[in-house]
N, C-alpha and C positions, 0 to 999 in steps of 0.2 A: 441522348439523354442518359445520364448515369443512374444506376440503381441507388435507392436511398439506403443509408447505413442501417444495419440491424440494431435493434435496441439492446443496450447493455444493462443488465440487471446486476447490481452489486448488493451482496448481503453478507451479514456476519454469520459465521458458522461456529457452533460450540463443539461440534464433533464431526469428524469426517467418516462417512460411511464408505465401505470398500469401493464402490464405483467412483465416487468423487475423489477419494484418496488416490486412486490410481491415476486419475486425470491430473491432479495437483502434482503428484510425484513425476509424471511424465514431463510436465512443464518445468519443474525444478531441474530434472536431469538434462533437459534441453538447454536451459538458460545458464546453468552454473557449472563450473568445473567441479570435479569430485571433492576437492578440499573444502568447498563451500556448501555442499549439500547436507541437509539435515536427515533426509530419509524418513520413512514412514513412522516408526515409533516415536522418534524425537519430534517430528513435525506435529503429530497428534498430541503428544504430551504438552508441547509449547502452546498449542491452540486451546487446550483445556484449562490452562492456568488462569487464576482469577485476575492476574495482572497482565494478561496477554490476550491477543485476539487474532482471528484469521478472517479476512475479507476475501470473498470469492466473486469474481466477475463472470457472468454467464451470458452467452449469446445463444438464444434458443435453449437447448438442453445441454450444450457443451460448456465446460469450464474453459474460459478464455484466458484467465490469469488469476493471480492471488497476491495478497499483501499480508504479511505476518508482522505483528508489532508486539511490543511489550512496554509496560509503564512502570516507572519507579518514581514515587513522590511527584515532583512537578515536571518531570521530563519523560518523554516517550521516545522509543527507538523503533524505527522502521527496520526490522531485521531482514526482511526479504520482500521484494516486489518483482514479479516476473509475469510475462505475457507469452502465451504460446505463439510460435512463429507464424502460424496461420492467421492470427488475429492482430499482429503488430501493425502499427500505423493506422489503426481504426478507432483510436480514442480509448482503448481499454486501460492502458497504463494511466492515462490522465484521470479517467473515471475512478479507478482504484485509489489513486493518490488523493484526489479530491475528497472521496468518501472517508479515507483514512484521516486526513487532516480534520475534517468536520467531526468525526467520531472522537478523536483524541483531544481536540482543542475546544470543542463547543458543546457536544451533546452528551458526553459521558458524565457520570456522577461526580467525578473528580477531574475536571478539565486540566490539561497540562499547559504550561506556558511556553514550553520549548519542545520541538521535535528535532530529532537528529537521525542521520543515516550515514552509512559508509558506502562509497562507490569507487569502483576501479576507475582510475583516470582515463583508461582507454575506452570506456563505455560512454562515448560522446552523446549518443541519443538519450541515454538515461540522465546524464548530467543536464542536458538541455531541458528535459521534462521537469526535473527538480527545480531548476532555475525559473522555469515558467510559472511555477507555483509559489515562488518566493524564497526558496531555499538559497542560502549563500554558502560559499566555500569558506571554511574557517581554519582548516588545518590539513597538512599532508602527513600521513602516517607511513613512514618508510617500512618496507618489508612486513606489512600488516597481515597479509594473507599467508596461509601455510606454505604456499608455493613461492613466497618471497616477493609477490607483487605489492605495489604501494596501494594505499587507499586514500581517498579524499573524504574528510568529514564535512558534511553539509548540515546546516541548521536552519530552522524556521522558528521564529519567535512569534507568539500570539500578540496581536495588537492589544495593549492594555485597555483601549477604549472599545474593543470588540464586545459583542453581546455575550453574556454568561448564560449558562443553561437555565432554562425556565423563564427567561425574560421574554418580553414581547418581540424584541428583535430576533432572539434566538428561535422563537417559534416561527417567525416569518422566514428565517433562513432555512429551517427544517422543511417548511412547506414548499419553498422554492426548490430545494434540493429534491424533494419527492416529485415535483412537477417535471424537473429536468430528467429524472430517472425514468418517468413514464414516457417521456419523449425520446428516450434513448440517448440522451446527451451525457 
């Protein structure tokens, strides 16, 4: 009999206190090459901007992963998503991405109609995760990263028939998401 998965709690942070900042930076350093790291001051600044946000996934008291995003007009960009190696393949990335999609396209004061992100073509696991949530590859950017690696642009468009913030259906979606979070899904 296998152990049941630990519950994943995803929450929005407006500011990173030193202990959480250290955990997020450790994940960033583990997940990204130096040319892609923001580091402490820039990460904190980005998280505090009115048009940006930082979601943190926690398992118990440990930070298991994070998602950093920014919004401009009708489009949102997922700038970073990373999961600590100790928590990979446990649903953390999927939980972060699902919460990010919901926050940006359904529950925010100004929902976006399109989400986009860039991903290294070699990160097959990340690409599979994004595709599983409905993202599609739209463009290949040659020499995108500072170290001359390519990037794939992936986009997710909100269904125009999807519920808007404040509607009965949106409330039902939020309630269902809260229930899933309590169950650790």
